[in-house]
N, C-alpha and C positions, 0 to 999 in steps of 0.2 A: 504494499499499499504506499502510496506517494504521500509524503508529508507537506503540508503547506509550510512554506518559509515565512516567518514573520518579518516584518519590515523593521528598520532601525528605530523609526520613530514610535511605532506601537510597542516595541520591546522596552524602550526607555521610558515611555509613559506608564506602562503597566508597572515597572520595577519602582518608578518614582512613587506611584500612588500606594502600592503595597507596602513597601519598605518604609516609606517616610511616615505613613500613618500608623504602622505597627510600632516602630521605634519611638516615635514621638509620644505616642500614648503610654508606652511602657515606661519612658523616662519620665514624664509628668507624673504617672502613678507612683513610681518609686519616689521621686522628690516629695510628693504630698504626703506619703505615708512616713518617711524619714524626717520630714520637717513638721509633722503633726499640725498641718495648716491646710484646710480644705480649698481656700482661695489660691493657693500656690499652684494647683494642678492646672488651672486656665492660663496662669502666667507663664509657666515653664512649656505648656503645650504651644502657645502662640509663639514663643522664642525658638523652639526646636523644630517646628513643622517645615520651615523653609530649609533648614540645614540638612534634615534627614531626607527630605525629597530630593534634593540636589545629589546627595550621596547616593540615594537609590537610583537615580537617573545615570550617575557615572557608572555605577555597578551594572545597570542593564545595558549600557553601551559596551562595556568590556566583555560581558558575557555574549552579546551579539556578534562583536568581532571575532572572538575566539570559536564560536560555533560556526562561523562563515569562512574560517581559514585565514584571517588576517591576523598579523601579529597584533598583540593586545596594545602594545605602547608604541612601537616604532613606526611612524609616519604612514600607517596604512598600507604598507606593501605586502602583497601575498608572498609566501615561500615559493621557490621555483618549482618544487614538485607538485603543487596543486594546480 
């Protein structure tokens, strides 16, 4: 069965949404529990959502490049044997 290849845009968006929301919620939850402050959750969540979404998008980009045979870091060149 042939698998449908995901586009770069779709992969980075999916990874940014998934990992950004998961890690931001987890970080804010831990901060509010450790800080014994219920209002701390919303403050930390707002501050970390952009950071973790960006990190998730970068992760999605690297995963897409590796799956499609590109070097992960080096200027987008494919190896000669592919």
